[in-house]
C-alpha positions, 0 to 999 in steps of 0.5 A: 489488501484485505478487509479485517474485522471492526472496519480495519484494512490489512496491507501486505505484499509478496516479496519476490526475492524471498517469496514470502508475504510482507505485512505492511500494517493495518489501517482504518481506511481502505485508501490508506491501505492501498497507498501503503501497498502502492508504496511497497509495490514501487519499492519491490517492483520499481517501474513495473509495479502494478498500483491502485493509484497513479503516481502523480497523485502520490504527492497530494496524498502525502501532503494531505496525510501529514496535516 
């Protein structure tokens, strides 16, 4: 996750199989970028993923963002 100009945040992750960076998206909030990273980290690394937020808070975040 990196801060971009104009208060935007870029989320990307390294694909361990293809050994390249995968662009996830740009976001207005750092929390949303971090959540996107966490989702991708769990997909690529399953239970070994190092995430920014605990998994039990994931459901609460998705409920808030879908409103």
